N, C-alpha and C positions, 0 to 999 in steps of 0.2 A: 373453430377453436382449438384444434390441433396445430394449425400453422402458427397462432398467437402463443400456444404452449411451447412450441419448438423455439421461438424466437425468444421467449423468456429464459428457457434454459441455456440457450446458446450466449444471450446476454450475461447471464450470471456466469457461466463458465468463462467467458471473456474478461469479467470483472476479476474473478478469482486468478487467472492467468496474469494479468496486468499487476496484480497484488504481490504475486509470488516473484515475479520479473523484478519489480521495483524494489522489493525487500532484499532479493539475493544478489543481484548483479551489482558489479562495482562501477557504477558510472554516475553517482549524484552530483560529484563536482568533477570537472575534468579540466586538463590542462593540455599544452603541446606533449610534455613527456611524462605525465602522470594522470592517474584517474584515483577517485577516493568516494568510498560510500559509508554507510554507517557502522562498518565493521572494520575495514581495512584501507590502507592507502598503498597504491602500487605505482612503481616508475615504469614505464613502458619501455624505455631503452634497456634497462637491465633486469627486466622481469622479476624485481624482487617487491615483495609485499610486507607491510609492517601492520601488525594488529593495532587497532586503536584501543589502547588500554587506560586504566585510571592515571596514568602519567601524564596525561593531556588535560590541559587547563579546563577545557568545557566538557569534560567527560559525562557529566550528569545530564546535559543537554542531548548527547549523542545516545545515552541509555534511555532517556525518554523517548527519542525517535526510534529506536530499536523496539522498545516495548510496545509502543502505539502501533508500529508496522506490524508485528508479530500478532498482536491481538486481532488488528484489523484482518489479517489473512486468517486466522482463526474464526472470526466471527463470519466471514463470508463463507467459509467452508461448511460451517456449522448450519448457516442459514439456507445453504443447498441441500443439506440432508434434512433438515426440518421441512423444507419446501416438498421434497419427494415423500415423506412420511405425511404430510398434511394433505397431499394430493390424492392419496389412497383412503385417509381417514376422515376428512370433513364430510360433512352433508353438503348436499346440493344447495348452493346459494350462500354458503358461508365464506367469509374472507380470510387470506391469508396473513392474519394480523402478527402472529408470532414471527412468521418469516421476515415480515417487513420491519418488524422492531429489531430482530437480530441484524439484519442487512443494514439498517440505519445505525446501528452501534458500529459496525464495520466501517461506514461512511464516516462517522465522528472520528472514529480512531486514525484513520489515513489522513484526515483532515488536520488533527492535531499534530500528527507526525510531520507533515509537510510544511505546516505553518510554523512549528518550533525550527525545523531546519532552515526555512526562509528567513525568520527573525533572527537566529544565531550564526548565520554561515560565516560572516565576517569574523567573529570571535573565534569561532570552530577552525578556520583555516589560518589563524595568525599564532597558533601554538608553536614555540621554539622546539618541540619535540619532534615535528616533521624535519627530514633530512633535506627537503628542497623547500623551495618558495611556492607554496601552493595557493596563496592568496590571490594570484593572477588567473585563476581559472574561470570556469564558467559553470553554470547548471548543466549537468548532463542529462542523457535520455531517461535515466531510471528516476530522477526527479520529476521529470515532466509525465512519466508513466504513473507516478504516484498522484499527481493532479487529476489526471485522465481517469484513473481508478476510483478517485474520489466522485468525479462526476458520474460515472458508471454505477457505482454503488448507491449513490443518491438516488438516480432515476430509477434502478431496478427496486430500490426499498420502496419508492412510491408507486411503481407497477404493482407490487406485491400488496401495498395498502389497498389500491383500487381494484385488485383483480378479485373476482368471484369464481367459486368453483361451479362450472356449468356443464352440460352433458355435451 
């Protein structure tokens, strides 16, 4: 049982780390000489960054992605704290339902964020406010990590739903 518990804790911490990296790191959309995320766009050769503000055409979509990723990260961290509390407070044989619900909410938020970005990426990168041509890029590793975090949070949410507290 301790090995299973250790695996679940490591899996949850990995999910949280993936969410933090994909939310913070500047690599959702990358090209030869630029990288862009939901917060800013940076040019590689001059090392200058420009914040994405309400001047951009699709700023509402970017804000939705920002909010969903932040909520997802918060839910994942809260789910871990609730799991630790439930580990010591639940009676033997009870399920970690509250932890599972919070983790599945985190899964839903990251899915919403990545789906919005996937759907709106063409419009997001054709804004005339960009200083360079960013529409010729491709998805970066932070975007891929967001989808991997979706899978990890979904799996851990289901694991918590199935997991019973045993001795």
